[in-house]
N, C-alpha and C positions, 0 to 999 in steps of 0.2 A: 491403456485400452483403446483399441481402434474400432470405430463404427464405420463400416463401408456403406454409405447411404445411396439409395437410388435417387434419381433426380426428383421423383415425386415426393420422397421423404424429405429430401433437402428443402424443398419448397414448403412442405408442411411445417418444418421446424424453423423456417425463416433463417436458414444458414446462408452465408455468402457462397459464391461458386467454389466448389471443392476441387482439390488437386489430388493426384495419386500420392499416397504415402507408402514408404517401404514397410514391409511387415517385420518389424523389429521386436515384436512382443512374443510371448509364449502362446501356445495354441489355445489356451483358455480365454485369452484376451482379444481375440479377433472375431468380430461379429459383423454380419450383413443385415441390413435393415430395409424393409420394403413395406408398402401400404397396400391393403386390398380392402374390398367392400363386400359385405354379406348382409343381406336383409336391409339394404340401404343405410348401413352403419359402417363407419370406417374402422378398420383394425390395423394394427402394426405387427408384422411378423419379424422377429429377430432371430437369426440362425447363426450358430457358431460355424466358422469357416472350416475348421478341422474335423468336426464330428457330425455336423448337421443337427445337433441338439437345438431345439427351437422353443421360443416363447411367443405366445400371442397375447397382445394387450389391446384393450379398447383404445381407439385413437382419440376419443373425446378428451379435450383438455391438454393434449400434448402439443403445445404450440411453440415450445422452445426446447433447446437442448437439455437444460436443467430438469424440466418437468419430465421429459422422456427418460433421462437417466434414472431419476428417482422411481418412476413406475417400472422401468425395466429391471432395475436391481431388486425391487420388492418382489416382482413376479419370478425372477430367476432364483431368488433365495428360497421361495416357496417350492418351485419346481425341483431344485437341487435337494431340498430337504426331503421331498417325497422319494427322490432317487437315491437317498442315503449318500449324498455328495456334499453335505453341508460344510465339511471341513475345507473342501476345495473352494467353496464360496467364501468362507471366512478368511482363509490364509492366502489365497491367490487372487480371486476376483475382486473382493472388496479393496484390498490395498492397491490393486492395478487400476481401479476405477478413479483413483485420485487424479490421475492424469489422463484425460480423454481427448482423442483426436478424431475428427471426422474426415473421411476420405472418400474419394470416388470408388465405385466398385471395380474389382479387378478380375474376379474369377467367374467366368460365364457358366461353368458347371454348377456352382453354388446358386447362381441366379436362376438357372433353369430348374433346379430342384426346388427352389423357393416358389417358383410359379406353380409347379405341381402341388406344393404344399398349400398354397393359397386356394387353389381349386378344391382341394380336399377339405380345407377349413370351411369354405363357403358352402359346400354341399352339406357337411355335418351340421352347420349352423342353420341352414335354410330348411333341410329336409329331415333332420334327425333331432332337432331341438337342443343341440349342444351349445355350451357357452365357451368362453375363451379358455378356461381351465380344462374343460373336457377335450377340446381340440388339441391343446398343448400336449396333453397326455397321449392322445392318439398319434400325433406326429412323431413323438419320441419312441413309440413302439412300432413304427413302420420302417421296414428296410428300404433303402434307396440305392439306386444305381451308382450314384457318386460315391457311396460308401462301400461299394462292392457287395451290396445287399446285406450289410450289417446294420444292426439297430443303432440309432443315434445315441441312446442312453448308454449302451455298452461301449461304443467307440469313445464317448466322452469320459467314461470311467477308466479307460485304458490310456488316456493321454498322459504324456510325461509331465511331471511338475517341474517347471524351470522358471 
């Protein structure tokens, strides 16, 4: 599993300087990670590189890679359970999470979309009273330009299992 971290996230997790890693994993195992703030609280946005399926986590207590991975896998399992993708989680993602690599970000399109997502999350949390789970569900029901206006949950479901 590869986590492409922004510099802000790298510092949050106290990781050493990152290098670029070749994408040698399946599409379910490449994720981009960024930090944003809403209502003076820090949140972590993790987005799948191939489908833009996203998970939002509270940033509190995520001070190292192990804590982040546990929180992410727990939230992703919940999200995929709601999307009826639990088998993908159990058969592809959990085994792939045994070997985790942190890398520099590589895809500007994904980062630009994540910036839009962070604005959408902040707005939902600040003005609509949404929590992390609510904004996660909203993000995965929103079509994005980088997906050719397809829904992230549908693109994720159509990814090949390899």
